[in-house]
N, C-alpha and C positions, 0 to 999 in steps of 0.2 A: 697319425692314424693310418692303419693299413688299408689299402684300396681293396675292396671286395666286389665292386660292381662297376660296370661301364654302360652308360646310356648314350645313345645317339639320337639326334633329331632325324626326321625323315627328309622332308623337302629342304633342299639347300645343303644337305650333308650326304645322306645315303643316295638320294636321287636329286640330280641337278639338271637344270635346263641348259642344253649346250649352246643354243643361240635363240634369238628372238625373231628370226626371219619369218616364220609362219604366222606368228602373232602380228608382226608389223604389216604383213600383207593384208590382213583383215582390217587393221587400223586405217590403212590407206584407202581400202575399198569403202569403209564405213565413214571416212572423213574424220577419224579420231586422231588426236595428238599422240605422239610416241609415249607409250607406257599407260595410256588411258584404258586399254582393254584389260590389262592385268589389274589395274586399280579397280575397275568395275567388278571383276571376278572376285578379287581377294579382300577388298576393303569396303564393300557395301554393308549395309545393316543386315541384309540377309546372310551374308558371309559370316558376320560376327555372331549372329544368332545360331547359324549352323555349326560354328566352331565349338559352341558349348552344348550342342545337342538340342537346342530349342526349335530348330527347323531342320528338315531333311535336306540332303545335298541338292535335290532337284529344285528346291526353292531358289537357290542361287542362280541356276540357269534359267528359271522362269523369269527372274528379275532381269537377267541379261537380255533375254529375248524381248521382254516388254520394253526395256530401255532403248534397245537398238532396232526395235520393230522387225524382228526376224521371224520367219515362219519356221515350222518344226524341222523341215529339211535343211535349211540354212543353219539353224541352231546346232543340229547334230554334226554337221560338217565343221562348224566352228569349234565344237568341243574336241573333235578328233585333231584338228590342226593346233588347237591351243596346247595340247599335251604331247604332241608328236616329237618334240625335241627333248623330252625328259629322258634321262639316261641313268641307269643304275651304276653306282661305283662298285664294281666287282672286287676291287682291291680292298675296300673297306668291309665288304661282306665277308671276304676270306679272313680278314683280321678279326672280326667279331666271332667267327666260328672258331678261330684259333685260341680264343680266350677260354673256351670250355675245356675241361670241367673246373678249372681253377678259379674262374670268376663268373659272377652272375652278369647277364647282359640284358639290355632292353632297348626298346624304341620309345621315346617320349615325344609325342607329336601333337601340335594343334592341328586337328584333322576333322573332316566332315564324316557324316554317317556312313559313307561307303568306304571308309579308309581301310578297315580290317580286311574286307574282301579284296580291295586293290592291293594291299601290301602282301597278302598271302597268295592270291591267285595270279595277279599280273607280275609281281616282282619276286614271288617265291621266298618270302622272308619268314614264313610261319615257323620253320624249324631252325632259323638262324639265331634267334634270340629267345630268352626265357620268358619275357613278358613284353607285351605292347600296351602302353598306356596312352590312350587316344582321347583327346579332349571332349569330343562329341559324346563319347560313351560315359565319361565320368562327370561331365557338367562343370569342368574346371579347365582353365587354359593358362598356358604360359603368358606372362611371367608371374602369375599368382603363385606365391610360395606353396600353397596347398597342394598343387599338382605334383611338385617335386617331392614333397613329403609323402604323398600317396604312392608315387613311383618307388621310392625307397622302401616303403612298407611292403609293397607287392613283391619286391625283390628280396625282402628279408634282411635288409641292411640298414644301418644308420645313415642319415644323409651325408655325414662327414666321411663315410666309407665309400662314397660313390663319386665317380667322375661323370660329368655331363658335357656333351659336345653339341653346339648349336651355331648356326651361321649368323643369328641375329644377336647383336650386343645386349639388347634388353632382356633376352631370354637367358643369356649367360649370367647377367647380373642377378636375375631372379633366382637362378640355381645357387649362386654364391650366397645370396641372402638367406636361402633355405638351408645352408650349411654344406652344400656340395662343393666339389672342386669344379669350377666352370671353365671350359675352354672354348674360345671362339674359333670356328672353322674358317680357315683361309685357303686351304688346299690340302690334298691328301698327303703329299710327302711331309709337309710341315706338321700335320697332325700326328702322323705315325712317329715322327722324330720326337715330338713332345711326349707322346704316350710311352715311348720306349724308356724315358727317364723316370716315369711315374709308376710303371708296372713291371 
């Protein structure tokens, strides 16, 4: 089947955390084990509910503040520090742009209610892809097959005509089960080399 569309995940692919230094400083200050802060932010029940749009993004941080007993000033500083090492992969952005007009492109992300604003205003991705399929907006999340099928429909292609790239193995497996060609992201050079043989 001819490839007609390419979809990238956002966090872990298009935007990646360079290092954990700023998060680790907070963990040390708060007496947390390494990795506990990220776990609290990303893996709480509030985060799971926010991912499918059942709670707003602020509910996650309210949970963090309550759990860690942070006042609003400290919470706001933690939020800044938590994201400060996130960096856009401009090489992948250029690649996505280069696919137009021959291919349809999209971002398929498990993301919270503030994601579209973040992606378009902070990272300027609004004109890079044809569609953004965000879990909080559609009430579905990877690796549920339904969200991949929804994304294919939005792009006007069959699932088997789409390539999906994600850093999480279970999300790649979900894409494959939905009929897409799934690729696990391990690095930009490796990904571009793989895609050069498929497109």
